[in-house]
C-alpha positions as CSV (number, residue, x, y, z in Angstrom):
1,X,19.0,-37.3,-27.4
2,X,16.6,-38.7,-24.7
3,X,19.5,-40.4,-22.9
4,X,21.6,-37.2,-23.0
5,X,18.7,-35.1,-21.7
6,X,18.0,-37.5,-18.7
7,X,21.6,-37.6,-17.7
8,X,22.2,-33.9,-18.1
9,X,19.4,-33.3,-15.6
10,X,21.0,-35.8,-13.2
11,X,24.2,-33.8,-13.0
12,X,22.6,-30.3,-13.1
13,X,23.5,-28.4,-9.9
14,X,20.5,-27.6,-7.6
15,X,18.9,-24.2,-8.1
16,X,20.1,-21.9,-5.3
17,X,17.6,-20.2,-3.1
18,X,17.4,-16.5,-3.9
19,X,16.5,-14.3,-0.9
20,X,14.4,-11.3,-1.6
21,X,15.1,-9.8,1.8
22,X,16.9,-6.5,2.1
23,X,18.5,-5.9,5.5
24,X,18.3,-2.2,6.4
25,X,19.5,0.0,9.2
26,X,17.4,2.9,10.5
27,X,19.7,5.9,9.8
28,X,17.2,8.5,11.1
29,X,13.8,8.8,12.7
30,X,12.1,12.2,12.3
31,X,8.8,13.7,13.4
32,X,7.0,15.0,10.3
33,X,3.6,15.9,11.7
34,X,1.3,15.0,14.6
35,X,1.6,11.2,15.0
36,X,3.7,10.9,11.8
37,X,7.3,9.9,11.7
38,X,9.6,9.2,8.8
39,X,12.4,6.6,8.7
40,X,15.4,6.9,6.5
41,X,16.7,3.4,5.8
42,X,20.2,2.5,4.5
43,X,22.0,-0.8,3.8
44,X,24.3,-1.9,6.7
45,X,27.4,-1.5,4.5
46,X,26.2,1.6,2.7
47,X,25.8,-0.2,-0.6
48,X,23.4,1.0,-3.2
49,X,19.8,-0.1,-2.8
50,X,17.4,-1.5,-5.5
51,X,16.0,1.3,-7.7
52,X,12.4,2.4,-7.5
53,X,9.9,4.6,-9.3
54,X,7.2,6.9,-7.8
55,X,4.2,5.0,-6.5
56,X,6.4,2.1,-5.2
57,X,6.3,0.7,-1.7
58,X,8.4,-1.6,0.5
59,X,7.1,-4.7,2.3
60,X,8.6,-4.0,5.7
61,X,9.2,-7.0,8.1
62,X,9.2,-5.6,11.6
63,X,11.2,-7.1,14.5
64,X,7.9,-8.5,15.9
65,X,7.3,-10.5,12.7
66,X,4.5,-8.2,11.4
67,X,4.7,-7.5,7.7
68,X,3.4,-4.1,6.5
69,X,3.5,-2.0,3.3
70,X,4.8,1.6,3.3
71,X,5.1,3.9,0.3
72,X,8.5,5.2,-0.6
73,X,8.4,9.0,-0.2
74,X,12.0,10.0,-0.7
75,X,14.0,10.7,-3.9
76,X,14.1,7.9,-6.5
77,X,17.5,9.4,-7.5
78,X,19.0,8.6,-4.1
79,X,20.3,5.1,-4.5
80,X,21.8,5.0,-1.0
81,X,18.7,5.4,1.2
82,X,14.9,4.9,1.3
83,X,12.4,7.0,3.1
84,X,9.0,5.9,4.4
85,X,6.6,7.7,6.7
86,X,4.1,6.1,9.1
87,X,1.1,7.5,10.9
88,X,0.3,6.0,14.3
89,X,-3.0,4.2,14.2
90,X,-4.0,3.6,17.8
91,X,-6.6,1.0,17.0
92,X,-4.9,-0.6,14.1
93,X,-3.1,-3.9,13.8
94,X,0.0,-2.8,15.8
95,X,2.5,-2.2,13.0
96,X,2.4,1.6,13.2
97,X,2.5,1.5,17.0
98,X,5.6,-0.7,16.9
99,X,7.4,1.7,14.6
100,X,6.5,4.7,16.7
101,X,7.2,3.1,20.1
102,X,10.0,0.7,19.4
103,X,12.0,1.6,16.2
104,X,14.9,3.9,16.9
105,X,17.9,5.2,15.1
106,X,20.4,2.3,14.6
107,X,17.7,-0.3,14.7
108,X,17.4,-3.0,12.0
109,X,14.5,-4.1,9.9
110,X,14.1,-6.2,6.8
111,X,12.4,-5.1,3.6
112,X,11.3,-6.7,0.4
113,X,10.8,-5.0,-2.9
114,X,10.5,-2.3,-3.9
115,X,7.2,-3.2,-5.6
116,X,4.8,-0.9,-7.5
117,X,1.0,-1.3,-7.4
118,X,0.4,2.4,-8.1
119,X,2.5,3.2,-11.2
120,X,3.0,6.7,-12.4
121,X,2.2,7.3,-16.1
122,X,3.7,10.0,-18.3
123,X,1.3,12.8,-19.1
124,X,1.4,16.5,-19.9
125,X,-0.9,17.5,-17.1
126,X,-1.7,16.2,-13.6
127,X,-3.7,16.8,-10.5
128,X,-2.4,15.2,-7.3
129,X,-4.9,14.8,-4.4
130,X,-3.7,13.4,-1.1
131,X,-5.5,13.0,2.2
132,X,-3.2,13.0,5.3
133,X,-0.6,10.3,5.1
134,X,-1.7,9.6,1.6
135,X,0.8,12.2,0.5
136,X,3.6,9.5,0.8
137,X,3.3,8.0,-2.8
138,X,2.1,11.3,-4.2
139,X,5.1,13.4,-3.2
140,X,7.7,11.7,-5.5
141,X,5.2,11.9,-8.3
142,X,4.8,15.6,-7.9
143,X,8.6,16.0,-7.8
144,X,8.9,14.1,-11.0
145,X,6.1,16.0,-12.8
146,X,7.8,19.3,-11.8
147,X,11.2,18.0,-13.0
148,X,9.7,17.0,-16.4
149,X,8.1,20.4,-16.8
150,X,4.5,19.1,-16.8
151,X,1.5,21.3,-15.9
152,X,0.5,20.1,-12.4
153,X,-1.4,21.0,-9.3
154,X,-1.5,19.4,-5.9
155,X,-4.0,19.4,-3.1
156,X,-3.2,18.0,0.4
157,X,-6.1,17.9,2.7
158,X,-6.6,16.7,6.3
159,X,-7.9,17.6,9.7
160,X,-5.4,20.2,10.9
161,X,-2.3,21.9,9.6
162,X,-0.3,20.0,12.2
163,X,-1.6,16.6,11.0
164,X,-0.2,17.1,7.4
165,X,3.3,15.8,6.8
166,X,5.8,17.3,4.3
167,X,4.1,20.6,3.9
168,X,7.3,22.5,3.6
169,X,8.6,20.1,1.0
170,X,5.5,20.5,-1.0
171,X,5.5,24.3,-0.9
172,X,9.2,24.2,-1.9
173,X,8.2,22.5,-5.2
174,X,6.0,25.5,-6.3
175,X,3.8,27.3,-3.8
176,X,1.5,28.5,-6.6
177,X,0.7,25.0,-7.6
178,X,0.2,23.5,-4.1
179,X,-2.9,23.9,-2.0
180,X,-2.5,22.8,1.6
181,X,-6.2,22.5,2.7
182,X,-6.8,21.6,6.4
183,X,-10.4,21.2,7.4
184,X,-10.0,23.4,10.5
185,X,-9.4,26.4,8.3
186,X,-12.5,25.8,6.2
187,X,-14.9,24.4,8.7
188,X,-15.8,21.3,6.7
189,X,-14.0,18.6,4.7
190,X,-13.7,19.4,1.0
191,X,-15.9,17.8,-1.6
192,X,-14.8,15.7,-4.6
193,X,-15.9,18.5,-6.9
194,X,-13.9,21.1,-5.1
195,X,-10.8,18.9,-5.3
196,X,-11.2,18.3,-9.0
197,X,-11.7,22.0,-9.7
198,X,-8.0,22.3,-9.3
199,X,-7.3,20.0,-12.3
200,X,-5.8,21.4,-15.5
201,X,-7.8,20.6,-18.6
202,X,-7.6,16.8,-19.5
203,X,-5.4,16.2,-16.5
204,X,-4.5,12.8,-15.2
205,X,-5.5,12.6,-11.5
206,X,-3.6,10.7,-8.9
207,X,-5.4,10.3,-5.6
208,X,-4.4,8.6,-2.3
209,X,-6.0,8.8,1.1
210,X,-9.1,7.7,3.0
211,X,-11.9,5.8,1.3
212,X,-14.5,8.7,1.7
213,X,-12.2,11.1,-0.1
214,X,-11.4,8.7,-2.9
215,X,-15.1,7.9,-3.3
216,X,-16.0,11.6,-3.5
217,X,-13.4,12.2,-6.2
218,X,-14.5,9.1,-8.2
219,X,-18.2,10.3,-8.1
220,X,-17.2,13.8,-9.2
221,X,-14.9,12.8,-12.0
222,X,-17.6,12.6,-14.8
223,X,-18.3,16.3,-14.4
224,X,-14.7,17.4,-14.1
225,X,-12.1,18.6,-16.6
226,X,-9.8,15.7,-15.7
227,X,-9.5,12.8,-18.1
228,X,-8.4,9.9,-16.0
229,X,-8.2,8.8,-12.3
230,X,-5.7,6.6,-10.6
231,X,-6.1,5.9,-6.9
232,X,-4.6,4.0,-4.0
233,X,-6.1,3.5,-0.6
234,X,-4.4,2.6,2.7
235,X,-7.3,0.8,4.2
236,X,-9.3,-2.3,3.2
237,X,-11.7,-1.7,0.3
238,X,-15.4,-2.1,0.8
239,X,-16.8,-5.5,-0.2
240,X,-18.5,-5.3,-3.6
241,X,-21.2,-7.9,-4.7
242,X,-20.5,-9.9,-1.6
243,X,-22.6,-12.9,-0.6
244,X,-22.5,-14.6,2.8
245,X,-20.6,-17.9,3.1
246,X,-19.1,-20.1,5.8
247,X,-15.5,-20.9,6.4
248,X,-14.3,-23.8,8.4
249,X,-10.9,-23.7,10.1
250,X,-9.7,-27.3,9.6
251,X,-7.2,-27.3,12.5
252,X,-9.9,-26.7,15.1
253,X,-13.1,-27.6,13.2
254,X,-14.5,-24.1,14.0
255,X,-17.1,-22.9,11.5
256,X,-17.5,-19.2,11.0
257,X,-20.1,-17.2,9.1
258,X,-18.8,-14.5,6.8
259,X,-21.5,-11.8,6.2
260,X,-22.0,-10.3,2.8
261,X,-20.3,-7.0,3.9
262,X,-17.2,-8.4,5.7
263,X,-14.1,-10.2,4.5
264,X,-13.1,-13.7,5.6
265,X,-9.9,-12.1,7.1
266,X,-12.0,-9.8,9.4
267,X,-14.1,-12.7,10.6
268,X,-11.2,-15.1,11.1
269,X,-9.0,-12.5,12.8
270,X,-11.8,-11.8,15.3
271,X,-11.6,-15.5,16.4
272,X,-7.9,-16.1,15.7
273,X,-5.8,-13.1,16.9
274,X,-2.5,-13.0,15.2
275,X,-3.8,-14.1,11.8
276,X,-1.2,-12.8,9.3
277,X,-2.2,-10.0,7.0
278,X,-0.8,-6.8,5.6
279,X,-2.2,-4.9,2.6
280,X,-5.9,-6.1,3.0
281,X,-6.3,-5.3,-0.8
282,X,-5.2,-8.5,-2.4
283,X,-1.8,-7.6,-3.7
284,X,0.8,-8.7,-1.1
285,X,-0.1,-12.3,-0.4
286,X,0.6,-12.2,3.3
287,X,-2.8,-13.6,4.2
288,X,-2.7,-16.5,1.7
289,X,-4.0,-19.8,3.0
290,X,-4.4,-23.3,1.6
291,X,-7.9,-24.2,0.6
292,X,-8.8,-27.8,1.4
293,X,-12.3,-27.8,-0.1
294,X,-14.8,-25.3,-1.5
295,X,-15.3,-23.0,-4.5
296,X,-13.3,-19.8,-4.3
297,X,-14.2,-16.5,-5.8
298,X,-10.7,-15.2,-6.4
299,X,-10.4,-11.4,-6.2
300,X,-6.7,-10.9,-5.6
301,X,-3.9,-9.4,-7.7
302,X,-1.1,-11.6,-6.5
303,X,-1.7,-15.3,-7.0
304,X,-1.0,-17.1,-10.2
305,X,-3.6,-19.4,-11.8
306,X,-1.6,-22.4,-10.6
307,X,-1.5,-21.0,-7.0
308,X,-5.2,-20.3,-7.1
309,X,-5.8,-24.0,-7.6
310,X,-4.8,-24.6,-3.9
311,X,-4.7,-21.2,-2.2
312,X,-6.7,-18.0,-1.7
313,X,-6.1,-14.6,-0.1
314,X,-8.7,-14.2,2.7
315,X,-8.5,-10.4,2.7
316,X,-10.5,-10.0,-0.6
317,X,-11.4,-13.4,-2.0
318,X,-14.7,-15.0,-1.1
319,X,-16.5,-18.3,-1.6
320,X,-19.7,-19.9,-2.7
321,X,-21.3,-21.9,0.1
322,X,-18.9,-23.7,2.4
323,X,-15.1,-23.3,2.4
324,X,-12.5,-25.3,4.4
325,X,-9.1,-23.7,4.9
326,X,-5.9,-24.9,6.5
327,X,-6.0,-22.7,9.6
């Protein structure tokens, strides 16, 4: 048996490389709000695309080489196209500006996924809370809740009516269940308690938007009628229980100090423009680097235990003392 096993491996064909890339053509670019455009993406040959569920996103590889995550905000039942929406961030990392300024109908991009880090659970009652572009993962959830006959409410808040995308689509679901709440019409941003007042009894809350809004909802939850909260943010989370450490970039010998309230990615990117990153939340793996020495405090949601033996994600993971990485 041992002889047969050895020789069977010798003649086994090599495992082929499986590409996870999905080539896509931009079928339509559409203005949805101030500084927000949506892209409808299709396969070059019109073939069906991989299925997805509400809360899913695409890893989008732009022509420049930048990799970014964008929530799918179209219809999961449409297997021939994807829709994403992007707000221009003038002082961001350049991905949104590239889409707004350079991507046109007929252009080509590459996607990976769909992947879901914000899964939609089945429940009898929901409250959906979205801030600005945070409506993108929420919109398909509200559609599905309505289709299932659930008791649901939705609040979409932002600076001005003109800054809020997909308002017409939201109102078309059920105007009595949707509250479009621009700050300019009320004078001040809404509070977490005000947002949660809209929740049906024992509702599951889905919240996506800027960190202050999510924080306000989280703090107000214990006094609300809602029973559970799921949230997703589009920006880097604050560092929790951070301690300062140093990181040495082995290729140059440069030693950088990482303060308790900043990530290694932020500090490294200040000194090494072009450092690869995308989600800044530890789930995509774009910023993964090889660790040459040091003790890592792993805080990601993407690396396996075996991978953590040699790598770390510098967007969220930290270290004790001195760390040397292959950069």
